[in-house]
N, C-alpha and C positions, 0 to 999 in steps of 0.2 A: 638505531636508525631513527632520525627525526623527520617527520613529514608534516606538511601543511596542506590541508585539503583545499581545493579550489571551490569556487562558488558552485554549489550543487544543482540548483534549479529544482530540487525535489520537494520544496515546500508544498507543492500542489498535492502531495500525497497525504498531507495531514488533514486536508479539507476535501469534502466531497459535496460542496454546495452546488447543486445542479438544477437545471431546468429540464423538463421532460416533454415539452410539447412535441418536439420532433422525434422523440424516442418512444412515445406511447403507441397505442393502437394494437390491440389483439395480438399480443406477443406469441401466444400459443399457436395462432394460425398463420404466422409469418411463413411465406413460401420460400423455397431455396432460391438462392441467387443464381442467375445464369452464369455460364463460364465453363472452363475446361474441366474443373474438378480434378480428381486424381486418377480416375480410370484404373488401369492396371499398373499403377505406379509401383516402383520398388526403390530400395536404397541405391541401387546402381544408377538410377536415373539422375541422381544428384551430381555425380561426377560428369556424366554425360552432358548435363545441362551447363555445367560450368565450362566444359571444354567447347561446347557450341557457342556459348555467350548469348548476349541479347540485352534487352533493356527492361528494367523493372522499376516500379515506383514504391518508395518507402515513406510512410507518414510517421513522424516522430517529433516530439518536443524535447527530447533529452538533450542536454548540453554537449554530450559526447557524440552525438549522431554524425555530425559533419566529419569529425576525425575518423570515426569508425568506417564510414563509407569511403573515405579517401584511402584508408589502409586496405580495405577489401578490394577496391578497384586496382590498387597497385599489385596486389596478389593475384587478381584475376582480370587482367586488362581487357579481356573480350566482353566483360559485363559492364554495363552502364547503369548505375543506380541513381535515380532521380529522387533526391531527398526533398520532401515537402513538409513544412511545419504547418499543419492544418489547425493549429490551436491546441491548448491544453485541455485535458479530459473532456469536459462538457461540450466545448466548442467542436472538438474533433469528433466526439461520439455522435453529435447531431449531424455533421456532415457525412459521417460514415453510415449512419442509419438511412439517410436520404439516398445515398448511393446504393445501398442494399435494396431499398424499395424500388428504385429506378431500374435496377439490374445492370447498371454501368456507372462508370465514374469513380469507382473506388480504387484504392491502391492495391498493389500486389501484397505488400507486407505492411502491417499496421501495429502500432503500439496501443496496447489495451491494459489498463490496470486490473489487478486480480478481482476487485469487487465487481467490475463491469463485464468480466469475461463470460459469466454464465448467460448474460442477456444476449450477447452476440452469438454464442454457441447455440442457444435455443432457436435462433432465427434460421439455423441451418445455412449460415453464410460463411462459415470458416472451414478450412480443410482439416481433416483428421490426419495429423502428421505421422501417425503410426504407419501410414501407408508407405512412408518413405524411410521407415526404420528408425525414426527419431525417438520412439519409445525406448529404444535400447540405451538412451542417454540418461535414464532415470537416476542411476547411481551418482551422476555428476552433480545433482542438485539436492538441496535440503528437502526433507520430506514435506514441509509446509508449503514451500513454493511450488514444488512438483504437484502436490495435491490441488493447488489453485488453478492449474492449467489442464487438469484432467477432470472432465465432466461426463458423467454417465458412461464411463469406460472409454472415452475417446480423448485423444491428445490434441487439444485445440491451440496450443502455443508452447513456447519454451520460456522458462523464467529468465528474467534479466537481473532483477535486483530484489532485495528483501528488506523488511523493516522490523526485525525483532526488537521488542521494546525494552527500554532500560530507563533508569532514573538519572536525569541530568540535573545537577544541583550546583548552586553557587556556594563553593566551599568558604569563601571569604565571609559571606552572610552567616553561614551555619556556624562558623567558628566565632564570629563576633557575638552571637547570641547563645553560644554554648549548646547548639543543637547537634545531637548525634545523628549520624546518617541512619535513617529508618530502614529496617528490614521487613517490617510488617505494616499493613495498612492502619492498624491501630496506632503504631508508633508514628506513622505519617500524619495522622490526624492530630495526635498529641503535639508533634512538631509544628503543625500549623497553628494550633492554639498558643503554644509558647511564643512563636515568632510574632503573631499579630497582637498578642497581649503586651509584648515588649516594645513593639513599634507598629502602631495601627496603620501606618502607610505601607507596610510590607505584608506580602501574602505568600503562602507556601507554594501556590501555583496559580495558573490562570485557566479558567474554563467557563465559557458562556454557553456551552452546548454545541458539540460537534459530533456528527453521526459516526464518522470514522473512528474517533477516539472512544465513543460509547460502546460501539460494537467490539472494538479491540479489548476494552476493559471487561466486557461480558465474556469474551473469549477467554481471557486470562482467568476469570473467576470460575471457569469450567461450564459456562452456559452453552447451550445448543438451541437457540431460539428459532432457528430456521431449519426445518427438516424437509428436504426436497427429494421426492422420488418421482421423476418425470413431471407430469402435470399435477401430481398429488403433493400438496404442501401443507405443512403445519407450522403455524407461527405461534410461539409460546414465549412472550417477553415477560412472563412471570415465572419461568422455570428457576431452578435453584441458583444457577449462575447469574442470571439477570437480576434476580432479587438480591442476591449477595452483594453485587456491585452497587445497585441503586441505593440499598439501605446504608451501605458504607459511605458512599459519596454524599448522601443526604446530610451527613454530619458536618461535612465541609461546607455544603451549600447553605444549610439552614443556620449555621453559626457565623455566616458571612466571612468565611475564611478563604473564599475563592475570589481572585481579582476579576472584576468585570471588564477589563480591558479587552477589546476584541482581538482575537488572535490574528497574526500576520499584518497588523496595522503598524504604522510608524511608532505609535505610543507603546505598542507591545514590544517591539524591538528595543525601544528606549528603556522600558521597564526591565527587560532582561539584562541590559547593560548596567543599570544603576542599582540593581538589587531589589527593586520593587517586587519583582516576581522571582522567587528564590529557587524554584525548581520546575521541571517539566517531566512528564512521563510520556515519551514518544518513541518513534522508531529510530533505528540505527543510522538513518540518513541525517539526523539532526545536527551532528557535529559540523557538517559542511555548511548548514544554514547559520549556525552560531558564528562560525569563522568568517563568513562572508558578510553577514548582516549585523553582527553584534561585536564590533571591534573593541568596544570599551570593556567587554567581559573577558578579554584575553588574560589568561593566567588565573582567573577566578573560578572557572567551571571545572567540574569533575564528573565522572560517570560511575554509577553503582548499579548493582542489579535492581530490577524492578521489585518494589515491596510486594509481599504476598500476604495471604490470609493466615498462614500458619508457619511462615518462616522458611518453608521448603521452596527451592528455586523453581519458579514457573513463569513463563513469559507468553506473549502472543505476538502476532504480526500486526504492524500498523503501517500500511502503505506498501508500495511495490507493484510491479507489474512485469509484463513480458511482451512478446510480439506474436502475431498470428498471420496466417496466409489466407487471403480471401479466395473463395471459390470463383469469384469473378476473374481472377488472374488468368491471362492467356498463356502464361508460362509458370504454372504452379511448381514445377520441379526446380526451376531456377530460383523462384522465390523461396522455396523451402531450403535450398542449398545456401542462399544468403542468410536466411534466419538461423540455420545451424551454425554457420560461421560466426554470426553476430553474438550468439549467446553460448558458444562453447570453445571458440578459438582463443588461445591464450593472449594473442596480441589484442583482440577486440576487448576481452575482459580487462586487460591492463589499461587500455584507454578509458574504458568505463570507470574503473576505479580511480583513475587520476582526475576525473571530473567531479568526484565526491559521492558517487554511488556506492552503496553497500552491496557486496556480491551475494548471489544466491548459490554459487558453486562451492561445493565441498572442498575442492582442492585449494581455493583461495582462503577459505575460512580456516583451514588447517595448516596453512603455510606459516612457518616460523617468521618469515620476513614480515608478513601481514600482521600476525598476532603481536609481534614484538615492536611494532612501530611506536615510537614515542611522539606524542602530540604536543607541540609547543604551546598551542592555544590552551590545552588542558594541563598546563603546568608540568609537562613532561610525562604525564600518565600514559601508560600503555592501554589506551581505551579499548582497543580491539580485543583485549583479553576478556573484558566484560561483555562486549557486544557479540563476540563469537560464541561465548557460552550461552548468551541469551538465545541465540539462534538454535542451539541444541535443546533449550528448555521450553520451546514453543509447544503449547498443548495441541495434540493432534485432533483431527476430526471436525474442524470447523467448516461450515458451508455458508455461502451467501445466497440470498434470494435470486431467482432468475430475473427479477425486476428491482435489483438493489439500487440502481440508478434513481429510480422513482422513489424508492424507500428513503434514500438519503435526502432527496429533495424536500420531503415533507417533515423531516426531523425537527426543523426549527419551529414549525407550527404545532408540534405535538409535544415532544419531550422538551424542546426549547422553551416552551411556555412555563414549564416547571422551573427551569433555571431562572427565567425572568421574574417569576413570582416567589422564588425561594420556597417552593412547595415540594411535595413528595414526588421524587423522580419515578417511583413505582406507578403513580397515577399517570404520569406523562407516558411511560412505556405502555400502559394499558390503552391509552388513546392512540398511540402509534400503531399498536397491534390491531386495533379495530379498523383503522383506516387501511392498513396493509392487507387485511383479510378482504375488505370490501373491494379494494382495487384489484387484487389478484383474481377474485371471482369475476369481476367485470371483464378481465382480460382473457377469460376462458380457462383459467386454472381451477382446480378443485381445492380451495383453501379452507382449512379449519383452524380453530384456535384451541 
């Protein structure tokens, strides 16, 4: 079966450049939002709510949302879902935080990326969906995405998509310069040296400093820099995994083997199309971006497992998110019923996949039809064979800070400066750690290094 993915709209998952003015302020002390909550809710309330019908509001920026809402309303004609695009990540999160502080004005169901989920869970503004029996859906999702919506033993959302990491490479460029597909990071660095020596206008990859990429790479290296136990937090960006990634990546940075073309710029897309940038290590949503935004690369690109430190298959998540129900909702049972349908109903998941999203559901990842799809853009390669295996190889146990939105916002002023100066990334991580400890303590957490 040959498929061509539509424009995904998921490039926002590769970047988490955010502002925090509206998201700051005593996170530990945030009061619960007003609203109906769950009370004595149960799983049976979901069917009753669908039968009774009503109106709910859903905030989402995904390209599949409109078609999903239409399909849901056709299946449940008594329910009216008002879809609102409140902006992507930062813009939406700012509006959401303002509504939470005001106690009104928020949606019933809201899209939240995994890295931001802990912050909103901490503010006690999200419904624990286990009250409606949604915790029984655990086996339907990959362990890494399920873990991202479970915080302190409570289920604050359902996963929608995932971003297991893989190596996307320009096979035409690799073949032209006799470069073998690397399986280890040492081989990857050697490939970068070989390529740049043969043609100084070409680079093995592009990286000017991105917080989401860095944390994913630390994740793959086995790092656990953020240990969160309620309000007690340890930030250790010099742990074994963090140091392993930084020391390895230093070799590309200090030898000028990384393109300094800003990611997601017109020049970046051009570089991906003309071979200036020969590979990327990103999440499984990247094929949709390449197909929609880099038409000149059609037929040139392939997918391989992410290089590792010892050759053993290991991956990490890069991007992705799910949806949650706000405690402000006046009809949380109906909101939870819609959320359950959105991220577990086969019709909804099919619509989402057709928009370019990479699923978090085990059934889809194990489907022969999905795994065996041949991608015309990738020269007929069955790319999902690689990507679904990557989903199985994600290192367990990762956690984000409960103020990760802020953490990402200052990455450019800390670790980003090491990129700009081509200096030691370990020093940049140390500066980032220092500022994260100071900020967390200012917010009322007990943060240690």
